[in-house]
C-alpha positions in Angstrom: 2.0 -14.5 -18.6 4.5 -14.6 -15.5 4.1 -15.9 -12.0 3.0 -12.4 -10.7 0.1 -11.9 -13.0 -1.1 -15.6 -13.1 -0.9 -15.7 -9.2 -2.4 -12.6 -9.1 -5.9 -14.5 -10.8 -5.3 -17.4 -9.1 -5.8 -15.3 -6.1 -8.6 -13.4 -6.8 -10.6 -16.6 -8.1 -9.8 -18.0 -4.5 -10.7 -15.0 -2.3 -13.9 -14.4 -4.6 -15.0 -18.4 -3.8 -14.5 -17.6 0.3 -11.0 -19.6 -0.4 -7.5 -19.0 1.6 -3.8 -18.2 0.0 -0.9 -19.1 1.0 1.4 -15.4 -0.3 4.7 -13.5 0.3 3.7 -10.1 2.3 5.4 -7.0 2.7 6.1 -8.6 6.1 6.6 -12.2 6.1 5.1 -15.1 4.5 0.8 -14.7 5.0 -1.9 -17.0 5.0 -4.8 -14.9 4.3 -8.6 -14.2 2.7 -11.3 -12.2 2.1 -11.7 -10.1 6.0 -15.4 -9.6 5.5 -15.9 -13.5 4.9 -16.7 -14.8 7.8 -17.0 -18.9 7.1 -13.0 -18.2 5.0 -12.4 -16.3 8.6 -13.0 -19.1 10.8 -10.5 -21.4 8.3 -7.6 -19.4 8.8 -8.3 -20.1 12.8 -8.8 -23.5 11.7 -5.8 -24.5 9.4 -3.4 -22.2 12.6 -4.8 -24.0 15.3 -5.6 -20.2 16.7 -7.5 -19.5 19.4 -10.2 -18.3 17.7 -10.1 -14.6 20.5 -7.3 -13.5 18.7 -8.2 -11.1 16.2 -6.2 -11.3 12.8 -4.5 -8.2 11.0 -5.9 -6.9 7.9 -4.9 -5.1 4.9 -5.6 -2.4 2.7 -4.4 -0.8 -0.4 -4.4 2.9 0.5 -4.8 5.4 3.7 -9.0 6.2 2.6 -9.6 2.3 2.3 -9.8 2.6 6.9 -11.9 5.2 6.9 -14.4 2.2 5.6 -13.5 0.2 8.3 -12.9 2.1 10.8 -16.1 4.6 12.9 -14.2 8.3 12.8 -10.8 8.0 12.5 -8.5 10.4 13.2 -7.5 12.1 10.3 -3.1 12.5 12.2 -2.9 9.1 11.7 -2.1 9.5 7.3 0.1 11.3 8.5 2.0 8.5 10.9 0.6 6.1 8.5 3.2 8.2 5.3 5.8 8.1 8.4 6.4 4.8 9.3 9.9 3.8 7.7 9.1 0.2 8.5 5.9 -1.6 7.6 3.5 -1.0 10.3 -0.1 -2.7 11.3 -2.0 0.3 13.9 -4.5 -1.2 16.1 -7.7 0.6 15.7 -10.7 1.3 17.8 -14.5 0.6 16.7 -14.1 -1.7 13.7 -17.0 -1.9 11.4 -17.7 -3.5 7.9 -15.1 -6.7 8.7 -16.0 -10.1 9.7 -15.7 -10.5 13.3 -13.1 -12.8 13.5 -10.6 -9.9 12.2 -12.3 -8.0 14.9 -10.9 -8.1 18.7 -13.3 -8.6 21.7 -12.6 -5.0 22.6 -14.0 -3.6 19.8 -10.8 -2.8 17.6 -9.1 -3.6 13.9 -5.7 -4.0 13.1 -4.6 -2.6 9.8 -1.9 -2.5 7.9 -1.1 -0.2 4.5 0.7 -2.1 2.3 3.5 -0.8 -0.4 5.0 -4.3 -1.3 4.2 -4.4 -5.4 1.9 -7.9 -4.9 -0.1 -7.2 -2.0 -1.1 -3.9 -2.9 -2.8 -5.0 -7.2 -4.0 -7.6 -5.0 -6.0 -5.5 -2.7 -6.4 -3.6 -4.6 -7.8 -6.3 -7.7 -9.5 -8.0 -5.2 -11.5 -4.3 -3.5 -11.5 -5.6 0.0 -9.7 -6.1 2.6 -8.1 -8.7 2.8 -6.0 -11.3 6.2 -3.0 -11.2 7.0 -1.9 -14.1 9.0 1.7 -15.5 9.6 1.9 -18.8 7.4 3.0 -20.6 10.6 0.7 -23.7 13.6 0.3 -21.5 16.5 2.2 -21.0 18.3 5.7 -22.0 16.0 7.4 -19.4 15.0 6.6 -17.1 12.7 8.4 -18.8 9.2 10.7 -15.9 7.4 10.6 -16.6 4.1 8.7 -19.9 2.4 11.5 -22.3 2.7 11.0 -22.1 6.6 6.8 -22.5 5.9 5.6 -25.7 6.9 3.9 -28.1 4.7 1.3 -29.0 6.9 0.2 -24.7 5.9 1.0 -25.4 2.2 -1.8 -27.7 1.8 -4.2 -26.5 4.0 -5.0 -23.8 1.9 -6.7 -23.7 -1.3 -3.9 -21.6 -3.4 0.2 -21.0 -2.8 1.5 -18.5 -4.9 5.2 -18.9 -6.3 6.1 -15.5 -7.5 8.7 -14.9 -5.0 9.2 -18.9 -2.9 12.4 -18.8 -4.7 13.3 -15.3 -2.4 16.2 -16.3 0.4 16.3 -13.3 2.6 14.3 -13.3 5.9 12.0 -11.4 6.4 10.6 -9.4 9.5 7.1 -9.2 11.0 5.3 -5.2 11.5 6.1 -3.3 13.7 2.2 -3.3 15.6 1.1 0.4 17.5 -2.3 1.1 19.2 -3.8 4.2 17.9 -5.6 5.9 21.2 -8.5 8.2 20.7 -6.5 10.5 22.4 -4.2 10.2 19.7 -1.8 9.0 21.4 -0.2 6.1 20.2 1.2 2.8 22.5 3.8 1.1 20.8 2.8 -3.1 20.6 5.6 -4.8 18.7 8.9 -2.1 17.7 
């Protein structure tokens, strides 16, 4: 069994039990959990020492998955997602069906459709969105590869993915845009 398959199997077990994982995403290494499990989401805030007023990003496998977690999304957003040249997180109004810590106090939710093979397989097989937040303590720089993830983060999660740990290329955070009710967008992070 390859690291890829073994990591998927272990991640699914941990996520189903309400645990946390340290895993490679389509951007940087992240800490993740079941985005619908309130206790698991609170645990991520505790691990990071993050203010609970700051919401978390969640990953989905396909554009159609957005329909389950956003009330009345504008259909034109699907072309925006398809045309994005880099991983792009979109902030939508009207979050539904996810844990409170994933929802911003204004009712919005940040969602990224993942293209990374490992993340896509993980989210598809889990059949729920997965939290993705940078694998760092709040206020510290985001790690650009696994080697930069601090030992305190590595030991705080329930499972550390082996797949892609040896990669040295620096990852970059996603672009973040806000999808406005009138169909326009606001760039939050280019």
